C-alpha beads as a LAMMPS data file, in Angstrom:
LAMMPS data file: protein, C-alpha beads

172 atoms
171 bonds

1 atom types
1 bond types

-500.0 500.0 xlo xhi
-500.0 500.0 ylo yhi
-500.0 500.0 zlo zhi

Masses

1 110.0

Atoms # bond

1 1 1 -138.367 290.273 73.972
2 1 1 -137.971 292.445 70.911
3 1 1 -141.230 291.149 69.395
4 1 1 -143.142 292.054 72.553
5 1 1 -141.734 295.572 72.441
6 1 1 -142.704 295.913 68.759
7 1 1 -146.223 294.742 69.491
8 1 1 -146.642 297.121 72.417
9 1 1 -145.328 300.001 70.302
10 1 1 -147.752 299.096 67.521
11 1 1 -150.644 298.892 69.995
12 1 1 -149.714 302.303 71.420
13 1 1 -149.566 303.808 67.926
14 1 1 -152.969 302.362 67.054
15 1 1 -154.452 303.780 70.263
16 1 1 -153.138 307.252 69.439
17 1 1 -154.122 307.098 65.758
18 1 1 -157.482 308.901 66.226
19 1 1 -155.719 311.751 68.019
20 1 1 -152.981 311.963 65.370
21 1 1 -155.526 311.913 62.552
22 1 1 -157.536 314.633 64.282
23 1 1 -154.473 316.825 64.810
24 1 1 -153.531 316.478 61.141
25 1 1 -157.059 317.404 60.036
26 1 1 -157.135 320.422 62.358
27 1 1 -153.766 321.614 61.065
28 1 1 -154.872 321.138 57.475
29 1 1 -158.017 323.190 58.097
30 1 1 -155.907 326.222 59.056
31 1 1 -153.570 325.989 56.083
32 1 1 -153.955 328.893 53.652
33 1 1 -155.097 327.636 50.270
34 1 1 -155.471 329.862 47.229
35 1 1 -159.206 329.499 46.767
36 1 1 -161.965 332.049 46.427
37 1 1 -163.201 331.729 50.021
38 1 1 -161.756 333.949 52.731
39 1 1 -159.281 332.242 55.047
40 1 1 -161.520 332.759 58.074
41 1 1 -164.198 330.452 56.669
42 1 1 -163.486 326.820 57.460
43 1 1 -165.301 324.036 59.262
44 1 1 -164.533 323.318 62.897
45 1 1 -162.457 320.188 62.340
46 1 1 -161.836 319.666 66.021
47 1 1 -165.575 319.534 66.690
48 1 1 -166.123 317.072 63.851
49 1 1 -163.277 314.812 64.947
50 1 1 -164.255 314.786 68.621
51 1 1 -167.871 314.012 67.723
52 1 1 -166.923 311.218 65.338
53 1 1 -164.331 309.513 67.519
54 1 1 -166.401 309.842 70.679
55 1 1 -169.315 308.093 68.964
56 1 1 -167.344 305.387 67.200
57 1 1 -164.281 304.733 69.380
58 1 1 -164.684 306.241 72.866
59 1 1 -162.271 303.608 74.159
60 1 1 -159.319 305.175 72.315
61 1 1 -160.469 308.799 72.110
62 1 1 -160.782 309.854 75.719
63 1 1 -160.589 313.055 77.739
64 1 1 -156.812 313.219 77.337
65 1 1 -157.200 313.130 73.538
66 1 1 -159.822 315.881 73.656
67 1 1 -157.524 317.983 75.844
68 1 1 -154.537 317.499 73.511
69 1 1 -156.585 318.316 70.423
70 1 1 -158.044 321.429 72.047
71 1 1 -154.593 322.557 73.143
72 1 1 -153.181 322.088 69.634
73 1 1 -156.097 324.004 68.133
74 1 1 -155.621 326.793 70.668
75 1 1 -151.938 327.066 69.810
76 1 1 -152.446 327.349 66.041
77 1 1 -155.355 329.802 66.078
78 1 1 -155.488 333.471 66.921
79 1 1 -158.444 332.952 69.264
80 1 1 -158.114 333.546 73.000
81 1 1 -156.153 330.765 74.644
82 1 1 -158.454 328.096 76.032
83 1 1 -161.527 328.910 73.945
84 1 1 -161.124 325.987 71.551
85 1 1 -160.269 323.688 74.433
86 1 1 -163.415 324.813 76.250
87 1 1 -165.472 324.189 73.104
88 1 1 -164.173 320.636 72.750
89 1 1 -164.637 319.902 76.447
90 1 1 -168.273 321.037 76.245
91 1 1 -168.730 318.720 73.271
92 1 1 -167.023 315.884 75.164
93 1 1 -169.434 316.265 78.090
94 1 1 -172.428 316.380 75.729
95 1 1 -171.406 313.304 73.779
96 1 1 -170.329 311.259 76.774
97 1 1 -173.785 311.802 78.301
98 1 1 -175.669 311.083 75.063
99 1 1 -173.515 308.211 73.802
100 1 1 -176.064 305.527 74.665
101 1 1 -178.692 307.163 72.418
102 1 1 -176.443 307.152 69.343
103 1 1 -175.033 303.651 69.767
104 1 1 -175.807 301.536 66.698
105 1 1 -177.779 304.237 64.874
106 1 1 -177.420 304.867 61.131
107 1 1 -175.264 307.686 59.787
108 1 1 -178.212 309.984 59.108
109 1 1 -179.242 309.945 62.772
110 1 1 -175.689 310.724 63.854
111 1 1 -175.471 313.547 61.336
112 1 1 -178.746 315.071 62.527
113 1 1 -177.525 314.683 66.111
114 1 1 -174.353 316.521 65.174
115 1 1 -176.260 319.748 64.476
116 1 1 -177.367 320.502 68.064
117 1 1 -174.109 319.188 69.535
118 1 1 -172.031 321.381 67.216
119 1 1 -174.277 324.376 67.814
120 1 1 -174.126 324.079 71.603
121 1 1 -170.360 323.645 71.711
122 1 1 -169.736 326.418 69.194
123 1 1 -172.177 328.679 71.025
124 1 1 -170.283 328.039 74.269
125 1 1 -167.057 329.093 72.549
126 1 1 -168.760 332.143 71.029
127 1 1 -169.964 333.163 74.483
128 1 1 -166.524 332.750 76.087
129 1 1 -164.837 334.736 73.311
130 1 1 -167.530 337.429 73.547
131 1 1 -166.925 337.740 77.278
132 1 1 -163.176 337.899 76.642
133 1 1 -163.545 340.790 74.198
134 1 1 -166.244 342.507 76.269
135 1 1 -168.779 342.667 73.446
136 1 1 -171.047 340.230 71.672
137 1 1 -169.559 338.973 68.453
138 1 1 -171.833 338.744 65.390
139 1 1 -174.252 335.829 65.617
140 1 1 -174.336 335.564 61.835
141 1 1 -170.781 334.277 61.744
142 1 1 -171.624 331.695 64.406
143 1 1 -174.606 330.457 62.376
144 1 1 -172.600 330.365 59.174
145 1 1 -169.758 328.530 60.885
146 1 1 -172.172 325.943 62.307
147 1 1 -173.727 325.390 58.867
148 1 1 -170.338 324.938 57.192
149 1 1 -169.255 322.536 59.926
150 1 1 -172.445 320.466 59.654
151 1 1 -172.150 320.408 55.857
152 1 1 -168.522 319.229 56.063
153 1 1 -169.277 316.500 58.606
154 1 1 -169.925 313.691 56.038
155 1 1 -166.676 314.356 54.177
156 1 1 -164.512 314.534 57.298
157 1 1 -166.237 311.494 58.779
158 1 1 -165.426 309.599 55.615
159 1 1 -161.740 310.364 56.179
160 1 1 -162.077 309.159 59.771
161 1 1 -163.924 306.024 58.633
162 1 1 -161.102 305.232 56.222
163 1 1 -158.534 305.614 59.012
164 1 1 -160.612 303.482 61.357
165 1 1 -161.300 300.701 58.855
166 1 1 -157.822 300.596 57.322
167 1 1 -155.611 300.843 60.402
168 1 1 -157.573 300.122 63.547
169 1 1 -158.593 296.675 64.689
170 1 1 -161.632 296.163 66.896
171 1 1 -159.621 294.795 69.805
172 1 1 -157.321 297.878 70.154

Bonds

1 1 1 2
2 1 2 3
3 1 3 4
4 1 4 5
5 1 5 6
6 1 6 7
7 1 7 8
8 1 8 9
9 1 9 10
10 1 10 11
11 1 11 12
12 1 12 13
13 1 13 14
14 1 14 15
15 1 15 16
16 1 16 17
17 1 17 18
18 1 18 19
19 1 19 20
20 1 20 21
21 1 21 22
22 1 22 23
23 1 23 24
24 1 24 25
25 1 25 26
26 1 26 27
27 1 27 28
28 1 28 29
29 1 29 30
30 1 30 31
31 1 31 32
32 1 32 33
33 1 33 34
34 1 34 35
35 1 35 36
36 1 36 37
37 1 37 38
38 1 38 39
39 1 39 40
40 1 40 41
41 1 41 42
42 1 42 43
43 1 43 44
44 1 44 45
45 1 45 46
46 1 46 47
47 1 47 48
48 1 48 49
49 1 49 50
50 1 50 51
51 1 51 52
52 1 52 53
53 1 53 54
54 1 54 55
55 1 55 56
56 1 56 57
57 1 57 58
58 1 58 59
59 1 59 60
60 1 60 61
61 1 61 62
62 1 62 63
63 1 63 64
64 1 64 65
65 1 65 66
66 1 66 67
67 1 67 68
68 1 68 69
69 1 69 70
70 1 70 71
71 1 71 72
72 1 72 73
73 1 73 74
74 1 74 75
75 1 75 76
76 1 76 77
77 1 77 78
78 1 78 79
79 1 79 80
80 1 80 81
81 1 81 82
82 1 82 83
83 1 83 84
84 1 84 85
85 1 85 86
86 1 86 87
87 1 87 88
88 1 88 89
89 1 89 90
90 1 90 91
91 1 91 92
92 1 92 93
93 1 93 94
94 1 94 95
95 1 95 96
96 1 96 97
97 1 97 98
98 1 98 99
99 1 99 100
100 1 100 101
101 1 101 102
102 1 102 103
103 1 103 104
104 1 104 105
105 1 105 106
106 1 106 107
107 1 107 108
108 1 108 109
109 1 109 110
110 1 110 111
111 1 111 112
112 1 112 113
113 1 113 114
114 1 114 115
115 1 115 116
116 1 116 117
117 1 117 118
118 1 118 119
119 1 119 120
120 1 120 121
121 1 121 122
122 1 122 123
123 1 123 124
124 1 124 125
125 1 125 126
126 1 126 127
127 1 127 128
128 1 128 129
129 1 129 130
130 1 130 131
131 1 131 132
132 1 132 133
133 1 133 134
134 1 134 135
135 1 135 136
136 1 136 137
137 1 137 138
138 1 138 139
139 1 139 140
140 1 140 141
141 1 141 142
142 1 142 143
143 1 143 144
144 1 144 145
145 1 145 146
146 1 146 147
147 1 147 148
148 1 148 149
149 1 149 150
150 1 150 151
151 1 151 152
152 1 152 153
153 1 153 154
154 1 154 155
155 1 155 156
156 1 156 157
157 1 157 158
158 1 158 159
159 1 159 160
160 1 160 161
161 1 161 162
162 1 162 163
163 1 163 164
164 1 164 165
165 1 165 166
166 1 166 167
167 1 167 168
168 1 168 169
169 1 169 170
170 1 170 171
171 1 171 172
């Protein structure tokens, strides 16, 4: 009886591992480091993690995981409540509808496909925040943020690949 409980606990942990890894990466992206860049410049880790896990393991990274990650990101940022969650939900809808086109494609195709997906989801968030403040925010910051996020995608995906290959079995 005890072995069955241990196995079910281990299976539950492995199913929540993508969400836990994503939450840790999002929290790390908002940590203040003493580097030359301003603290407001960082890649959208939530967008990268949702895109990666939705393409590679949609069976364990579902709508509940996207909701939890968006809620955590909303709670640790100074943005209007719900804007990050809305951004990740837009990305979830995009990826869940385009998943069949990316299935089995090489990394370069997925990376190129990340650019429009990240832009559309980040643009949706920009629009919601602009409506919240009653004025259009600078588009230059949106473009720069999209470029930094797309440039950081290979590095963050490598972290996610290591988590997936080291800890997650195919039959989870």
